[in-house]
N, C-alpha and C positions, 0 to 999 in steps of 0.2 A: 465451443470449448467443452472439453469433457469434464466429468465430475471431479476427478482427481486434481486436474489442473486448477479448476475453480477453487477447490478446497485449499490447495497450496497457496494460491494468491490471497484468499481470504485470511488464512492464518498469518501470512507475512504482513498483510495490511494491519491486522489486529496487533501484532507485535510492534510494528512501527508506531501505531497510535499510542501504545503503552509508553514507548520511549519518549514520545512528544509530551504526553500528559504528565509524566514524571520529570519533565524538563531536563532530560538527558540529551536531547537534540533540540536545535532551534527550529522555528517555523520554516525557515529557508531550507534547512536540511531535510525536514519532513516532506516538504513539497517536491524537492529534488528527487528524493528516494521514491516517493509515491509515483511521480511521473515516470521514473525508470521502471518500476514494477509494472505499471500499466503498459509500457512499451514492450517489456519482456513477455508479458502474458497476453498481449493483444487486446487489451481493454481499451475501448474508445471513449467511454464516458464514465465519470464517477457519480453514480446516482446518490451517494451518501453525502455529497458536498452541499 
């Protein structure tokens, strides 16, 4: 994965986490979107989990 792609993934994941922490999305929504981001960016493992 190149640097720009990794940075984009990280930024999207950070924004997703903000939505979850502020209770604007449910845990189920968070997990669903996180899974989709991982698929879209070719991430196989979430080391922050």
